[in-house]
CHARMM internal coordinates of N, CA and C (Angstrom, degrees):
IC EDIT
DIST 1 N 1 CA 1.4443
DIST 1 CA 1 C 1.5239
ANGL 1 N 1 CA 1 C 108.91
DIST 1 C 2 N 1.2939
ANGL 1 CA 1 C 2 N 114.85
DIHE 1 N 1 CA 1 C 2 N 132.86
DIST 2 N 2 CA 1.4677
ANGL 1 C 2 N 2 CA 116.90
DIHE 1 CA 1 C 2 N 2 CA 177.61
DIST 2 CA 2 C 1.5248
ANGL 2 N 2 CA 2 C 109.97
DIHE 1 C 2 N 2 CA 2 C -92.97
DIST 2 C 3 N 1.3142
ANGL 2 CA 2 C 3 N 115.26
DIHE 2 N 2 CA 2 C 3 N 175.25
DIST 3 N 3 CA 1.4686
ANGL 2 C 3 N 3 CA 120.83
DIHE 2 CA 2 C 3 N 3 CA -174.85
DIST 3 CA 3 C 1.5284
ANGL 3 N 3 CA 3 C 111.59
DIHE 2 C 3 N 3 CA 3 C -63.64
DIST 3 C 4 N 1.3158
ANGL 3 CA 3 C 4 N 117.36
DIHE 3 N 3 CA 3 C 4 N -36.99
DIST 4 N 4 CA 1.4671
ANGL 3 C 4 N 4 CA 120.59
DIHE 3 CA 3 C 4 N 4 CA -179.17
DIST 4 CA 4 C 1.5339
ANGL 4 N 4 CA 4 C 111.24
DIHE 3 C 4 N 4 CA 4 C -63.23
DIST 4 C 5 N 1.3110
ANGL 4 CA 4 C 5 N 117.77
DIHE 4 N 4 CA 4 C 5 N -41.23
DIST 5 N 5 CA 1.4640
ANGL 4 C 5 N 5 CA 121.18
DIHE 4 CA 4 C 5 N 5 CA 178.64
DIST 5 CA 5 C 1.5266
ANGL 5 N 5 CA 5 C 111.23
DIHE 4 C 5 N 5 CA 5 C -65.03
DIST 5 C 6 N 1.3176
ANGL 5 CA 5 C 6 N 116.21
DIHE 5 N 5 CA 5 C 6 N -40.20
DIST 6 N 6 CA 1.4651
ANGL 5 C 6 N 6 CA 120.10
DIHE 5 CA 5 C 6 N 6 CA 179.99
DIST 6 CA 6 C 1.5261
ANGL 6 N 6 CA 6 C 110.31
DIHE 5 C 6 N 6 CA 6 C -65.68
DIST 6 C 7 N 1.3276
ANGL 6 CA 6 C 7 N 116.88
DIHE 6 N 6 CA 6 C 7 N -43.96
DIST 7 N 7 CA 1.4684
ANGL 6 C 7 N 7 CA 120.60
DIHE 6 CA 6 C 7 N 7 CA 178.77
DIST 7 CA 7 C 1.5214
ANGL 7 N 7 CA 7 C 110.28
DIHE 6 C 7 N 7 CA 7 C -62.73
DIST 7 C 8 N 1.3321
ANGL 7 CA 7 C 8 N 117.46
DIHE 7 N 7 CA 7 C 8 N -43.47
DIST 8 N 8 CA 1.4625
ANGL 7 C 8 N 8 CA 120.75
DIHE 7 CA 7 C 8 N 8 CA 178.55
DIST 8 CA 8 C 1.5237
ANGL 8 N 8 CA 8 C 111.34
DIHE 7 C 8 N 8 CA 8 C -61.72
DIST 8 C 9 N 1.3145
ANGL 8 CA 8 C 9 N 117.17
DIHE 8 N 8 CA 8 C 9 N -40.75
DIST 9 N 9 CA 1.4621
ANGL 8 C 9 N 9 CA 121.00
DIHE 8 CA 8 C 9 N 9 CA -179.99
DIST 9 CA 9 C 1.5317
ANGL 9 N 9 CA 9 C 110.42
DIHE 8 C 9 N 9 CA 9 C -63.36
DIST 9 C 10 N 1.3189
ANGL 9 CA 9 C 10 N 116.55
DIHE 9 N 9 CA 9 C 10 N -44.57
DIST 10 N 10 CA 1.4671
ANGL 9 C 10 N 10 CA 120.39
DIHE 9 CA 9 C 10 N 10 CA 179.80
DIST 10 CA 10 C 1.5280
ANGL 10 N 10 CA 10 C 110.31
DIHE 9 C 10 N 10 CA 10 C -65.91
DIST 10 C 11 N 1.3249
ANGL 10 CA 10 C 11 N 117.59
DIHE 10 N 10 CA 10 C 11 N -42.03
DIST 11 N 11 CA 1.4606
ANGL 10 C 11 N 11 CA 121.26
DIHE 10 CA 10 C 11 N 11 CA 179.36
DIST 11 CA 11 C 1.5329
ANGL 11 N 11 CA 11 C 111.11
DIHE 10 C 11 N 11 CA 11 C -62.43
DIST 11 C 12 N 1.3204
ANGL 11 CA 11 C 12 N 118.12
DIHE 11 N 11 CA 11 C 12 N -40.30
DIST 12 N 12 CA 1.4721
ANGL 11 C 12 N 12 CA 120.83
DIHE 11 CA 11 C 12 N 12 CA 177.68
DIST 12 CA 12 C 1.5175
ANGL 12 N 12 CA 12 C 111.20
DIHE 11 C 12 N 12 CA 12 C -62.81
DIST 12 C 13 N 1.3319
ANGL 12 CA 12 C 13 N 116.82
DIHE 12 N 12 CA 12 C 13 N -41.45
DIST 13 N 13 CA 1.4700
ANGL 12 C 13 N 13 CA 120.13
DIHE 12 CA 12 C 13 N 13 CA 179.06
DIST 13 CA 13 C 1.5269
ANGL 13 N 13 CA 13 C 110.79
DIHE 12 C 13 N 13 CA 13 C -63.07
DIST 13 C 14 N 1.3230
ANGL 13 CA 13 C 14 N 116.83
DIHE 13 N 13 CA 13 C 14 N -45.38
DIST 14 N 14 CA 1.4602
ANGL 13 C 14 N 14 CA 121.03
DIHE 13 CA 13 C 14 N 14 CA -179.45
DIST 14 CA 14 C 1.5242
ANGL 14 N 14 CA 14 C 109.97
DIHE 13 C 14 N 14 CA 14 C -65.26
DIST 14 C 15 N 1.3214
ANGL 14 CA 14 C 15 N 116.63
DIHE 14 N 14 CA 14 C 15 N -46.37
DIST 15 N 15 CA 1.4617
ANGL 14 C 15 N 15 CA 120.97
DIHE 14 CA 14 C 15 N 15 CA -178.66
DIST 15 CA 15 C 1.5296
ANGL 15 N 15 CA 15 C 111.02
DIHE 14 C 15 N 15 CA 15 C -61.48
DIST 15 C 16 N 1.3224
ANGL 15 CA 15 C 16 N 117.63
DIHE 15 N 15 CA 15 C 16 N -39.67
DIST 16 N 16 CA 1.4639
ANGL 15 C 16 N 16 CA 121.50
DIHE 15 CA 15 C 16 N 16 CA 179.38
DIST 16 CA 16 C 1.5250
ANGL 16 N 16 CA 16 C 110.36
DIHE 15 C 16 N 16 CA 16 C -62.31
DIST 16 C 17 N 1.3309
ANGL 16 CA 16 C 17 N 117.45
DIHE 16 N 16 CA 16 C 17 N -42.35
DIST 17 N 17 CA 1.4655
ANGL 16 C 17 N 17 CA 120.27
DIHE 16 CA 16 C 17 N 17 CA 179.10
DIST 17 CA 17 C 1.5259
ANGL 17 N 17 CA 17 C 111.45
DIHE 16 C 17 N 17 CA 17 C -65.27
DIST 17 C 18 N 1.3331
ANGL 17 CA 17 C 18 N 115.99
DIHE 17 N 17 CA 17 C 18 N -41.88
DIST 18 N 18 CA 1.4667
ANGL 17 C 18 N 18 CA 120.07
DIHE 17 CA 17 C 18 N 18 CA -179.73
DIST 18 CA 18 C 1.5232
ANGL 18 N 18 CA 18 C 110.43
DIHE 17 C 18 N 18 CA 18 C -63.67
DIST 18 C 19 N 1.3361
ANGL 18 CA 18 C 19 N 117.02
DIHE 18 N 18 CA 18 C 19 N -43.65
DIST 19 N 19 CA 1.4659
ANGL 18 C 19 N 19 CA 120.71
DIHE 18 CA 18 C 19 N 19 CA 179.67
DIST 19 CA 19 C 1.5250
ANGL 19 N 19 CA 19 C 110.09
DIHE 18 C 19 N 19 CA 19 C -64.37
DIST 19 C 20 N 1.3279
ANGL 19 CA 19 C 20 N 117.88
DIHE 19 N 19 CA 19 C 20 N -42.86
DIST 20 N 20 CA 1.4649
ANGL 19 C 20 N 20 CA 121.01
DIHE 19 CA 19 C 20 N 20 CA 178.47
DIST 20 CA 20 C 1.5244
ANGL 20 N 20 CA 20 C 110.86
DIHE 19 C 20 N 20 CA 20 C -59.09
DIST 20 C 21 N 1.3194
ANGL 20 CA 20 C 21 N 116.92
DIHE 20 N 20 CA 20 C 21 N -46.55
DIST 21 N 21 CA 1.4640
ANGL 20 C 21 N 21 CA 120.00
DIHE 20 CA 20 C 21 N 21 CA -179.91
DIST 21 CA 21 C 1.5240
ANGL 21 N 21 CA 21 C 110.79
DIHE 20 C 21 N 21 CA 21 C -64.13
DIST 21 C 22 N 1.3229
ANGL 21 CA 21 C 22 N 116.96
DIHE 21 N 21 CA 21 C 22 N -39.57
DIST 22 N 22 CA 1.4603
ANGL 21 C 22 N 22 CA 120.82
DIHE 21 CA 21 C 22 N 22 CA 179.74
DIST 22 CA 22 C 1.5158
ANGL 22 N 22 CA 22 C 112.19
DIHE 21 C 22 N 22 CA 22 C -64.14
DIST 22 C 23 N 1.3178
ANGL 22 CA 22 C 23 N 116.73
DIHE 22 N 22 CA 22 C 23 N -44.20
DIST 23 N 23 CA 1.4681
ANGL 22 C 23 N 23 CA 120.29
DIHE 22 CA 22 C 23 N 23 CA 179.62
DIST 23 CA 23 C 1.5249
ANGL 23 N 23 CA 23 C 110.12
DIHE 22 C 23 N 23 CA 23 C -64.48
DIST 23 C 24 N 1.3085
ANGL 23 CA 23 C 24 N 116.71
DIHE 23 N 23 CA 23 C 24 N -46.31
DIST 24 N 24 CA 1.4681
ANGL 23 C 24 N 24 CA 120.02
DIHE 23 CA 23 C 24 N 24 CA -179.99
DIST 24 CA 24 C 1.5301
ANGL 24 N 24 CA 24 C 111.32
DIHE 23 C 24 N 24 CA 24 C -63.21
DIST 24 C 25 N 1.3224
ANGL 24 CA 24 C 25 N 117.12
DIHE 24 N 24 CA 24 C 25 N -41.61
DIST 25 N 25 CA 1.4634
ANGL 24 C 25 N 25 CA 120.16
DIHE 24 CA 24 C 25 N 25 CA 179.31
DIST 25 CA 25 C 1.5287
ANGL 25 N 25 CA 25 C 110.65
DIHE 24 C 25 N 25 CA 25 C -64.93
DIST 25 C 26 N 1.3224
ANGL 25 CA 25 C 26 N 117.05
DIHE 25 N 25 CA 25 C 26 N -39.02
DIST 26 N 26 CA 1.4530
ANGL 25 C 26 N 26 CA 120.23
DIHE 25 CA 25 C 26 N 26 CA 179.11
DIST 26 CA 26 C 1.5129
ANGL 26 N 26 CA 26 C 112.24
DIHE 25 C 26 N 26 CA 26 C -64.92
DIST 26 C 27 N 1.3030
ANGL 26 CA 26 C 27 N 116.82
DIHE 26 N 26 CA 26 C 27 N -41.90
DIST 27 N 27 CA 1.4607
ANGL 26 C 27 N 27 CA 120.65
DIHE 26 CA 26 C 27 N 27 CA 178.73
DIST 27 CA 27 C 1.5252
ANGL 27 N 27 CA 27 C 110.22
DIHE 26 C 27 N 27 CA 27 C -66.02
DIST 27 C 28 N 1.3267
ANGL 27 CA 27 C 28 N 116.87
DIHE 27 N 27 CA 27 C 28 N -43.76
DIST 28 N 28 CA 1.4688
ANGL 27 C 28 N 28 CA 120.30
DIHE 27 CA 27 C 28 N 28 CA 178.19
DIST 28 CA 28 C 1.5287
ANGL 28 N 28 CA 28 C 110.97
DIHE 27 C 28 N 28 CA 28 C -62.96
DIST 28 C 29 N 1.3106
ANGL 28 CA 28 C 29 N 116.26
DIHE 28 N 28 CA 28 C 29 N -39.89
DIST 29 N 29 CA 1.4679
ANGL 28 C 29 N 29 CA 121.03
DIHE 28 CA 28 C 29 N 29 CA -179.59
DIST 29 CA 29 C 1.5260
ANGL 29 N 29 CA 29 C 110.88
DIHE 28 C 29 N 29 CA 29 C -65.79
DIST 29 C 30 N 1.3272
ANGL 29 CA 29 C 30 N 116.41
DIHE 29 N 29 CA 29 C 30 N -38.06
DIST 30 N 30 CA 1.4618
ANGL 29 C 30 N 30 CA 120.53
DIHE 29 CA 29 C 30 N 30 CA -179.17
DIST 30 CA 30 C 1.5260
ANGL 30 N 30 CA 30 C 111.00
DIHE 29 C 30 N 30 CA 30 C -65.61
DIST 30 C 31 N 1.3112
ANGL 30 CA 30 C 31 N 116.89
DIHE 30 N 30 CA 30 C 31 N -31.53
DIST 31 N 31 CA 1.4681
ANGL 30 C 31 N 31 CA 119.99
DIHE 30 CA 30 C 31 N 31 CA 179.91
DIST 31 CA 31 C 1.5219
ANGL 31 N 31 CA 31 C 112.01
DIHE 30 C 31 N 31 CA 31 C -74.42
DIST 31 C 32 N 1.3025
ANGL 31 CA 31 C 32 N 117.41
DIHE 31 N 31 CA 31 C 32 N -29.48
DIST 32 N 32 CA 1.4664
ANGL 31 C 32 N 32 CA 120.61
DIHE 31 CA 31 C 32 N 32 CA 180.00
DIST 32 CA 32 C 1.5205
ANGL 32 N 32 CA 32 C 111.43
DIHE 31 C 32 N 32 CA 32 C 80.51
DIST 32 C 33 N 1.3040
ANGL 32 CA 32 C 33 N 115.32
DIHE 32 N 32 CA 32 C 33 N 172.32
DIST 33 N 33 CA 1.4606
ANGL 32 C 33 N 33 CA 121.11
DIHE 32 CA 32 C 33 N 33 CA -175.65
DIST 33 CA 33 C 1.5254
ANGL 33 N 33 CA 33 C 112.04
DIHE 32 C 33 N 33 CA 33 C -76.67
DIST 33 C 34 N 1.3262
ANGL 33 CA 33 C 34 N 117.54
DIHE 33 N 33 CA 33 C 34 N -42.29
DIST 34 N 34 CA 1.4548
ANGL 33 C 34 N 34 CA 119.96
DIHE 33 CA 33 C 34 N 34 CA -179.60
DIST 34 CA 34 C 1.5193
ANGL 34 N 34 CA 34 C 112.56
DIHE 33 C 34 N 34 CA 34 C 81.42
DIST 34 C 35 N 1.3271
ANGL 34 CA 34 C 35 N 114.72
DIHE 34 N 34 CA 34 C 35 N 178.65
DIST 35 N 35 CA 1.4625
ANGL 34 C 35 N 35 CA 121.36
DIHE 34 CA 34 C 35 N 35 CA -179.24
DIST 35 CA 35 C 1.5256
ANGL 35 N 35 CA 35 C 109.26
DIHE 34 C 35 N 35 CA 35 C -95.42
DIST 35 C 36 N 1.3366
ANGL 35 CA 35 C 36 N 116.46
DIHE 35 N 35 CA 35 C 36 N 159.62
DIST 36 N 36 CA 1.4667
ANGL 35 C 36 N 36 CA 118.67
DIHE 35 CA 35 C 36 N 36 CA 172.62
DIST 36 CA 36 C 1.5359
ANGL 36 N 36 CA 36 C 110.51
DIHE 35 C 36 N 36 CA 36 C -63.62
DIST 36 C 37 N 1.3045
ANGL 36 CA 36 C 37 N 116.51
DIHE 36 N 36 CA 36 C 37 N 152.62
DIST 37 N 37 CA 1.4685
ANGL 36 C 37 N 37 CA 122.24
DIHE 36 CA 36 C 37 N 37 CA -176.14
DIST 37 CA 37 C 1.5317
ANGL 37 N 37 CA 37 C 112.13
DIHE 36 C 37 N 37 CA 37 C -58.38
DIST 37 C 38 N 1.3313
ANGL 37 CA 37 C 38 N 117.60
DIHE 37 N 37 CA 37 C 38 N -35.41
DIST 38 N 38 CA 1.4621
ANGL 37 C 38 N 38 CA 120.65
DIHE 37 CA 37 C 38 N 38 CA -177.66
DIST 38 CA 38 C 1.5282
ANGL 38 N 38 CA 38 C 112.13
DIHE 37 C 38 N 38 CA 38 C -66.26
DIST 38 C 39 N 1.3350
ANGL 38 CA 38 C 39 N 117.07
DIHE 38 N 38 CA 38 C 39 N -28.47
DIST 39 N 39 CA 1.4549
ANGL 38 C 39 N 39 CA 120.86
DIHE 38 CA 38 C 39 N 39 CA -177.58
DIST 39 CA 39 C 1.5298
ANGL 39 N 39 CA 39 C 113.09
DIHE 38 C 39 N 39 CA 39 C -87.72
DIST 39 C 40 N 1.3217
ANGL 39 CA 39 C 40 N 117.44
DIHE 39 N 39 CA 39 C 40 N -4.22
DIST 40 N 40 CA 1.4624
ANGL 39 C 40 N 40 CA 120.66
DIHE 39 CA 39 C 40 N 40 CA -176.52
DIST 40 CA 40 C 1.5199
ANGL 40 N 40 CA 40 C 111.72
DIHE 39 C 40 N 40 CA 40 C -90.88
DIST 40 C 41 N 1.3198
ANGL 40 CA 40 C 41 N 114.89
DIHE 40 N 40 CA 40 C 41 N 145.92
DIST 41 N 41 CA 1.4588
ANGL 40 C 41 N 41 CA 119.87
DIHE 40 CA 40 C 41 N 41 CA 171.97
DIST 41 CA 41 C 1.5280
ANGL 41 N 41 CA 41 C 107.36
DIHE 40 C 41 N 41 CA 41 C -81.31
DIST 41 C 42 N 1.3445
ANGL 41 CA 41 C 42 N 117.98
DIHE 41 N 41 CA 41 C 42 N 164.84
DIST 42 N 42 CA 1.4748
ANGL 41 C 42 N 42 CA 119.15
DIHE 41 CA 41 C 42 N 42 CA 178.04
DIST 42 CA 42 C 1.5282
ANGL 42 N 42 CA 42 C 112.53
DIHE 41 C 42 N 42 CA 42 C -56.23
DIST 42 C 43 N 1.3194
ANGL 42 CA 42 C 43 N 116.50
DIHE 42 N 42 CA 42 C 43 N -35.44
DIST 43 N 43 CA 1.4745
ANGL 42 C 43 N 43 CA 119.69
DIHE 42 CA 42 C 43 N 43 CA 179.46
DIST 43 CA 43 C 1.5289
ANGL 43 N 43 CA 43 C 110.51
DIHE 42 C 43 N 43 CA 43 C -66.36
DIST 43 C 44 N 1.3352
ANGL 43 CA 43 C 44 N 116.21
DIHE 43 N 43 CA 43 C 44 N -41.67
DIST 44 N 44 CA 1.4687
ANGL 43 C 44 N 44 CA 120.54
DIHE 43 CA 43 C 44 N 44 CA 178.90
DIST 44 CA 44 C 1.5266
ANGL 44 N 44 CA 44 C 111.07
DIHE 43 C 44 N 44 CA 44 C -65.80
DIST 44 C 45 N 1.3380
ANGL 44 CA 44 C 45 N 116.46
DIHE 44 N 44 CA 44 C 45 N -36.41
DIST 45 N 45 CA 1.4681
ANGL 44 C 45 N 45 CA 119.55
DIHE 44 CA 44 C 45 N 45 CA 178.18
DIST 45 CA 45 C 1.5188
ANGL 45 N 45 CA 45 C 111.00
DIHE 44 C 45 N 45 CA 45 C -63.65
DIST 45 C 46 N 1.3481
ANGL 45 CA 45 C 46 N 115.79
DIHE 45 N 45 CA 45 C 46 N -43.34
DIST 46 N 46 CA 1.4723
ANGL 45 C 46 N 46 CA 119.19
DIHE 45 CA 45 C 46 N 46 CA 177.81
DIST 46 CA 46 C 1.5246
ANGL 46 N 46 CA 46 C 110.57
DIHE 45 C 46 N 46 CA 46 C -61.41
DIST 46 C 47 N 1.3135
ANGL 46 CA 46 C 47 N 115.33
DIHE 46 N 46 CA 46 C 47 N -43.05
DIST 47 N 47 CA 1.4654
ANGL 46 C 47 N 47 CA 120.17
DIHE 46 CA 46 C 47 N 47 CA -179.37
DIST 47 CA 47 C 1.5400
ANGL 47 N 47 CA 47 C 110.58
DIHE 46 C 47 N 47 CA 47 C -64.10
DIST 47 C 48 N 1.3297
ANGL 47 CA 47 C 48 N 117.13
DIHE 47 N 47 CA 47 C 48 N -41.05
DIST 48 N 48 CA 1.4672
ANGL 47 C 48 N 48 CA 120.95
DIHE 47 CA 47 C 48 N 48 CA 179.10
DIST 48 CA 48 C 1.5209
ANGL 48 N 48 CA 48 C 110.53
DIHE 47 C 48 N 48 CA 48 C -65.45
DIST 48 C 49 N 1.3386
ANGL 48 CA 48 C 49 N 116.16
DIHE 48 N 48 CA 48 C 49 N -39.90
DIST 49 N 49 CA 1.4646
ANGL 48 C 49 N 49 CA 119.96
DIHE 48 CA 48 C 49 N 49 CA 179.01
DIST 49 CA 49 C 1.5243
ANGL 49 N 49 CA 49 C 110.54
DIHE 48 C 49 N 49 CA 49 C -63.73
DIST 49 C 50 N 1.3461
ANGL 49 CA 49 C 50 N 116.33
DIHE 49 N 49 CA 49 C 50 N -42.32
DIST 50 N 50 CA 1.4684
ANGL 49 C 50 N 50 CA 120.30
DIHE 49 CA 49 C 50 N 50 CA 177.44
DIST 50 CA 50 C 1.5261
ANGL 50 N 50 CA 50 C 111.00
DIHE 49 C 50 N 50 CA 50 C -62.86
DIST 50 C 51 N 1.3275
ANGL 50 CA 50 C 51 N 116.67
DIHE 50 N 50 CA 50 C 51 N -38.81
DIST 51 N 51 CA 1.4677
ANGL 50 C 51 N 51 CA 120.70
DIHE 50 CA 50 C 51 N 51 CA 179.35
DIST 51 CA 51 C 1.5266
ANGL 51 N 51 CA 51 C 110.44
DIHE 50 C 51 N 51 CA 51 C -63.93
DIST 51 C 52 N 1.3438
ANGL 51 CA 51 C 52 N 116.49
DIHE 51 N 51 CA 51 C 52 N -42.11
DIST 52 N 52 CA 1.4728
ANGL 51 C 52 N 52 CA 119.06
DIHE 51 CA 51 C 52 N 52 CA 177.99
DIST 52 CA 52 C 1.5193
ANGL 52 N 52 CA 52 C 111.17
DIHE 51 C 52 N 52 CA 52 C -63.93
DIST 52 C 53 N 1.3356
ANGL 52 CA 52 C 53 N 116.96
DIHE 52 N 52 CA 52 C 53 N -40.24
DIST 53 N 53 CA 1.4617
ANGL 52 C 53 N 53 CA 120.42
DIHE 52 CA 52 C 53 N 53 CA 177.86
DIST 53 CA 53 C 1.5271
ANGL 53 N 53 CA 53 C 110.55
DIHE 52 C 53 N 53 CA 53 C -63.99
DIST 53 C 54 N 1.3132
ANGL 53 CA 53 C 54 N 116.50
DIHE 53 N 53 CA 53 C 54 N -42.02
DIST 54 N 54 CA 1.4692
ANGL 53 C 54 N 54 CA 120.25
DIHE 53 CA 53 C 54 N 54 CA 178.60
DIST 54 CA 54 C 1.5208
ANGL 54 N 54 CA 54 C 110.78
DIHE 53 C 54 N 54 CA 54 C -63.64
DIST 54 C 55 N 1.3157
ANGL 54 CA 54 C 55 N 116.51
DIHE 54 N 54 CA 54 C 55 N -40.07
DIST 55 N 55 CA 1.4669
ANGL 54 C 55 N 55 CA 120.30
DIHE 54 CA 54 C 55 N 55 CA 178.77
DIST 55 CA 55 C 1.5198
ANGL 55 N 55 CA 55 C 110.31
DIHE 54 C 55 N 55 CA 55 C -64.02
DIST 55 C 56 N 1.3244
ANGL 55 CA 55 C 56 N 115.83
DIHE 55 N 55 CA 55 C 56 N -42.47
DIST 56 N 56 CA 1.4633
ANGL 55 C 56 N 56 CA 119.90
DIHE 55 CA 55 C 56 N 56 CA 178.64
DIST 56 CA 56 C 1.5287
ANGL 56 N 56 CA 56 C 110.54
DIHE 55 C 56 N 56 CA 56 C -61.09
DIST 56 C 57 N 1.3228
ANGL 56 CA 56 C 57 N 116.68
DIHE 56 N 56 CA 56 C 57 N -43.37
DIST 57 N 57 CA 1.4648
ANGL 56 C 57 N 57 CA 120.58
DIHE 56 CA 56 C 57 N 57 CA 178.85
DIST 57 CA 57 C 1.5234
ANGL 57 N 57 CA 57 C 111.23
DIHE 56 C 57 N 57 CA 57 C -66.29
DIST 57 C 58 N 1.3349
ANGL 57 CA 57 C 58 N 117.45
DIHE 57 N 57 CA 57 C 58 N -38.03
DIST 58 N 58 CA 1.4623
ANGL 57 C 58 N 58 CA 120.72
DIHE 57 CA 57 C 58 N 58 CA 178.89
DIST 58 CA 58 C 1.5258
ANGL 58 N 58 CA 58 C 110.78
DIHE 57 C 58 N 58 CA 58 C -64.67
DIST 58 C 59 N 1.3350
ANGL 58 CA 58 C 59 N 116.61
DIHE 58 N 58 CA 58 C 59 N -41.59
DIST 59 N 59 CA 1.4661
ANGL 58 C 59 N 59 CA 119.78
DIHE 58 CA 58 C 59 N 59 CA 177.56
DIST 59 CA 59 C 1.5199
ANGL 59 N 59 CA 59 C 110.57
DIHE 58 C 59 N 59 CA 59 C -62.63
DIST 59 C 60 N 1.3329
ANGL 59 CA 59 C 60 N 116.22
DIHE 59 N 59 CA 59 C 60 N -43.02
DIST 60 N 60 CA 1.4594
ANGL 59 C 60 N 60 CA 120.24
DIHE 59 CA 59 C 60 N 60 CA -179.89
DIST 60 CA 60 C 1.5294
ANGL 60 N 60 CA 60 C 110.35
DIHE 59 C 60 N 60 CA 60 C -64.61
DIST 60 C 61 N 1.3273
ANGL 60 CA 60 C 61 N 117.66
DIHE 60 N 60 CA 60 C 61 N -42.04
DIST 61 N 61 CA 1.4623
ANGL 60 C 61 N 61 CA 121.14
DIHE 60 CA 60 C 61 N 61 CA 178.60
DIST 61 CA 61 C 1.5260
ANGL 61 N 61 CA 61 C 110.67
DIHE 60 C 61 N 61 CA 61 C -63.97
DIST 61 C 62 N 1.3255
ANGL 61 CA 61 C 62 N 117.16
DIHE 61 N 61 CA 61 C 62 N -38.60
DIST 62 N 62 CA 1.4622
ANGL 61 C 62 N 62 CA 120.20
DIHE 61 CA 61 C 62 N 62 CA 178.43
DIST 62 CA 62 C 1.5207
ANGL 62 N 62 CA 62 C 110.31
DIHE 61 C 62 N 62 CA 62 C -64.82
DIST 62 C 63 N 1.3277
ANGL 62 CA 62 C 63 N 116.63
DIHE 62 N 62 CA 62 C 63 N -40.18
DIST 63 N 63 CA 1.4712
ANGL 62 C 63 N 63 CA 119.81
DIHE 62 CA 62 C 63 N 63 CA 177.78
DIST 63 CA 63 C 1.5178
ANGL 63 N 63 CA 63 C 111.13
DIHE 62 C 63 N 63 CA 63 C -62.42
DIST 63 C 64 N 1.3383
ANGL 63 CA 63 C 64 N 116.48
DIHE 63 N 63 CA 63 C 64 N -44.72
DIST 64 N 64 CA 1.4643
ANGL 63 C 64 N 64 CA 120.49
DIHE 63 CA 63 C 64 N 64 CA -179.97
DIST 64 CA 64 C 1.5238
ANGL 64 N 64 CA 64 C 110.36
DIHE 63 C 64 N 64 CA 64 C -63.55
DIST 64 C 65 N 1.3282
ANGL 64 CA 64 C 65 N 116.86
DIHE 64 N 64 CA 64 C 65 N -41.73
DIST 65 N 65 CA 1.4652
ANGL 64 C 65 N 65 CA 120.38
DIHE 64 CA 64 C 65 N 65 CA 179.72
DIST 65 CA 65 C 1.5218
ANGL 65 N 65 CA 65 C 110.89
DIHE 64 C 65 N 65 CA 65 C -62.84
DIST 65 C 66 N 1.3355
ANGL 65 CA 65 C 66 N 116.82
DIHE 65 N 65 CA 65 C 66 N -41.87
DIST 66 N 66 CA 1.4685
ANGL 65 C 66 N 66 CA 119.21
DIHE 65 CA 65 C 66 N 66 CA 178.12
DIST 66 CA 66 C 1.5141
ANGL 66 N 66 CA 66 C 110.50
DIHE 65 C 66 N 66 CA 66 C -65.14
DIST 66 C 67 N 1.3245
ANGL 66 CA 66 C 67 N 116.48
DIHE 66 N 66 CA 66 C 67 N -38.86
DIST 67 N 67 CA 1.4517
ANGL 66 C 67 N 67 CA 120.35
DIHE 66 CA 66 C 67 N 67 CA -179.92
DIST 67 CA 67 C 1.5331
ANGL 67 N 67 CA 67 C 110.37
DIHE 66 C 67 N 67 CA 67 C -64.97
DIST 67 C 68 N 1.3243
ANGL 67 CA 67 C 68 N 115.48
DIHE 67 N 67 CA 67 C 68 N -41.14
DIST 68 N 68 CA 1.4698
ANGL 67 C 68 N 68 CA 119.13
DIHE 67 CA 67 C 68 N 68 CA 178.64
DIST 68 CA 68 C 1.5271
ANGL 68 N 68 CA 68 C 111.05
DIHE 67 C 68 N 68 CA 68 C -67.43
DIST 68 C 69 N 1.3113
ANGL 68 CA 68 C 69 N 116.57
DIHE 68 N 68 CA 68 C 69 N -32.69
DIST 69 N 69 CA 1.4596
ANGL 68 C 69 N 69 CA 120.74
DIHE 68 CA 68 C 69 N 69 CA 178.66
DIST 69 CA 69 C 1.5221
ANGL 69 N 69 CA 69 C 112.62
DIHE 68 C 69 N 69 CA 69 C -66.71
DIST 69 C 70 N 1.3089
ANGL 69 CA 69 C 70 N 116.85
DIHE 69 N 69 CA 69 C 70 N -25.87
DIST 70 N 70 CA 1.4714
ANGL 69 C 70 N 70 CA 120.71
DIHE 69 CA 69 C 70 N 70 CA 179.94
DIST 70 CA 70 C 1.5146
ANGL 70 N 70 CA 70 C 112.40
DIHE 69 C 70 N 70 CA 70 C -77.93
DIST 70 C 71 N 1.3054
ANGL 70 CA 70 C 71 N 117.10
DIHE 70 N 70 CA 70 C 71 N -21.90
DIST 71 N 71 CA 1.4688
ANGL 70 C 71 N 71 CA 120.03
DIHE 70 CA 70 C 71 N 71 CA -176.33
DIST 71 CA 71 C 1.4859
ANGL 71 N 71 CA 71 C 112.79
DIHE 70 C 71 N 71 CA 71 C -77.68
END
COOR INIT
IC SEED 1 N 1 CA 1 C
IC BUILD
C-alpha cells in the first residue's frame, strides 16, 4: 500500500463518521426537544413514541442508503 491509499482510507473513515453524526443530528433536530413526559397527555405520549420510532427507522434507512452507495 502506498501513502496515497492509506491517506484515502483514513479520509473515508473520518468522512463516514462525520456524515453519520450529521445525519443523526439532523434527524434529532427535526424532532425537537418536546415536553417532559409528566406534562403530556396519553395522546401526546403515543405521538411522541411514534415520532421516536420513525426517527429510528429514518436513521436506519439512512445507514442502509449510505452502505448501498459505497458498493
